[in-house]
C-alpha positions in Angstrom: 0.0 0.0 0.0 2.8 2.4 0.9 4.5 1.6 -2.4 1.4 2.4 -4.4 1.1 5.7 -2.6 4.7 6.6 -3.4 4.1 5.7 -7.0 1.0 7.9 -7.2 2.9 10.8 -5.7 5.7 10.3 -8.2 3.2 10.2 -11.1 1.5 13.3 -9.8 4.8 15.1 -9.7 5.5 14.2 -13.3 2.1 15.3 -14.5 2.5 18.6 -12.6 5.7 19.3 -14.5 3.7 19.3 -17.8 1.8 22.4 -16.7 3.2 25.9 -17.3 5.4 27.1 -14.5 4.9 30.6 -13.1 7.4 32.0 -15.7 5.8 30.5 -18.8 2.1 31.4 -19.6 -0.3 30.9 -22.4 0.3 34.6 -23.3 4.0 33.7 -23.8 2.9 31.1 -26.3 0.9 33.7 -28.2 3.7 36.2 -28.1 6.1 33.6 -29.5 3.7 32.8 -32.4 3.2 36.5 -33.0 7.0 37.0 -33.2 7.2 34.3 -35.9 4.3 35.8 -37.9 5.8 39.3 -37.7 9.2 38.0 -39.0 7.5 36.1 -41.8 5.5 39.2 -42.9 8.7 41.4 -42.8 10.2 39.3 -45.8 10.1 41.5 -48.9 9.0 40.1 -52.2 6.6 37.4 -50.8 3.2 36.8 -52.3 0.4 38.1 -50.0 -0.1 35.8 -47.0 -3.4 34.2 -45.9 -3.4 32.6 -42.4 -5.3 29.4 -41.9 -7.0 28.7 -38.5 -6.8 24.9 -39.2 -4.7 23.0 -36.6 -1.1 22.3 -37.6 0.4 19.0 -36.3 3.3 16.7 -37.0 3.0 14.4 -40.0 3.3 10.7 -39.2 6.9 9.7 -39.4 8.3 13.2 -38.8 11.8 12.9 -37.2 12.4 15.9 -34.9 15.5 14.4 -33.3 17.9 13.7 -36.1 17.3 16.4 -38.7 19.7 19.3 -39.6 18.6 22.6 -38.1 19.3 25.6 -40.2 20.2 29.1 -38.9 17.2 31.3 -39.4 19.4 34.3 -40.3 21.6 32.4 -42.8 21.2 32.8 -46.5 23.6 29.9 -47.2 21.9 27.2 -45.1 24.4 27.3 -42.2 24.0 24.9 -39.3 21.6 26.3 -36.7 21.1 25.8 -33.0 19.3 22.6 -32.0 16.6 22.8 -29.3 16.8 20.6 -26.2 15.6 17.0 -26.4 13.0 17.7 -23.7 11.5 20.6 -25.7 11.5 18.4 -28.9 9.8 15.7 -26.9 7.1 18.1 -25.7 6.4 19.1 -29.4 6.3 15.4 -30.5 3.4 14.8 -28.1 1.5 18.0 -28.7 -1.9 17.6 -30.4 -2.4 19.6 -33.6 -3.2 23.2 -32.7 -3.6 26.6 -34.4 -2.1 29.8 -33.0 -4.5 31.7 -35.2 -7.5 30.0 -33.6 -6.1 30.1 -30.0 -4.5 33.6 -29.8 -7.0 36.5 -29.9 -4.0 38.9 -29.8 -2.6 37.4 -33.0 -6.0 37.6 -34.8 -6.2 41.2 -33.7 -2.7 41.9 -35.1 -3.7 40.3 -38.4 -7.0 42.3 -38.5 -5.2 45.6 -37.6 -2.8 45.1 -40.5 -5.5 44.0 -43.0 -4.1 40.5 -43.4 -6.5 37.8 -44.4 -7.1 34.9 -42.1 -9.6 32.2 -41.6 -11.2 29.5 -43.8 -13.1 31.9 -46.0 -9.8 33.7 -46.9 -8.1 30.3 -47.5 -10.9 29.1 -49.8 -10.6 32.4 -51.8 -6.9 32.0 -52.1 -7.3 28.5 -53.5 -10.1 29.4 -55.9 -9.6 28.7 -59.6 -10.9 30.7 -62.5 -13.0 27.6 -63.2 -16.0 27.5 -60.7 -15.7 24.6 -58.2 -12.0 23.9 -59.1 -8.9 24.4 -56.9 -6.2 26.3 -58.7 -2.8 24.7 -59.2 -1.2 28.0 -58.2 -2.8 29.8 -55.3 -3.5 33.6 -55.3 -1.7 33.9 -51.9 0.6 31.8 -49.7 -1.5 29.9 -47.2 0.2 29.8 -43.9 -0.5 27.6 -40.9 1.1 28.2 -37.5 0.7 25.9 -34.5 0.4 27.2 -31.0 4.0 27.0 -29.7 5.3 24.5 -27.1 7.2 26.4 -24.4 10.2 25.2 -22.4 9.5 24.9 -18.7 11.3 28.1 -17.9 9.5 30.0 -20.7 12.7 31.0 -22.5 12.4 28.7 -25.6 9.6 27.8 -27.9 8.9 25.5 -30.8 6.1 25.9 -33.3 5.1 24.0 -36.4 4.5 25.9 -39.6 3.1 25.1 -43.1 3.1 27.1 -46.3 1.4 26.3 -49.5 1.4 28.4 -52.7 -0.1 25.8 -54.9 -1.6 22.3 -55.0 1.9 20.8 -55.3 4.0 23.6 -53.8 3.9 23.3 -50.0 6.2 22.7 -47.1 6.2 22.2 -43.4 8.8 23.0 -40.8 9.6 23.4 -37.0 10.7 26.9 -35.9 12.9 27.3 -32.8 12.5 30.6 -31.0 14.4 31.9 -27.9 13.6 34.9 -25.7 16.3 37.5 -25.7 17.4 39.6 -22.7 14.8 42.2 -23.5 12.0 39.6 -23.4 11.5 39.6 -27.1 11.1 36.3 -29.0 13.6 35.7 -31.8 13.5 33.0 -34.5 16.8 31.2 -34.1 16.6 28.1 -36.4 14.3 25.8 -38.3 14.0 22.2 -39.3 12.3 21.2 -42.6 9.9 18.4 -42.1 8.2 17.8 -45.5 7.8 19.3 -49.0 5.5 18.6 -51.9 
């Protein structure tokens, strides 16, 4: 009986570690997603972006642990920082989510900047000149962003992203963000997961 009680206490302690500590909050998660979206929108020469509110999750067979991370600021594909194994594991077990659907502050940012989002905007971007058909080349880049997984101390985040500019022109990646000394989220590196 005493052994069962000790086991239950140990399991309870492990489960409690899965909750956000005092330093990491749901707002931190939305702030990290917003930082990624702002960096994405700052890239000149992109097609207009449309943000999907559909959940983004890992594709079956995705390997987070052995891929080559690319420096987010490199134009030559230089090796980037790899997140901790514990943070990668947290992302591996996260259910598909959407930062657009879960973060009112991010939706407000998109609305304030007149950036299309939601399923109606996605359908419009995919619409062909032929009624009822999906265009091979979309009118805008359709972007999906998951709600980030935060490190226990709230200084690191991982989020899944997808981008599609056509029926056979899409990709998915993991983005690694770190909080700098000023509290601002910075995209540090990324890992490509799939391409079509």
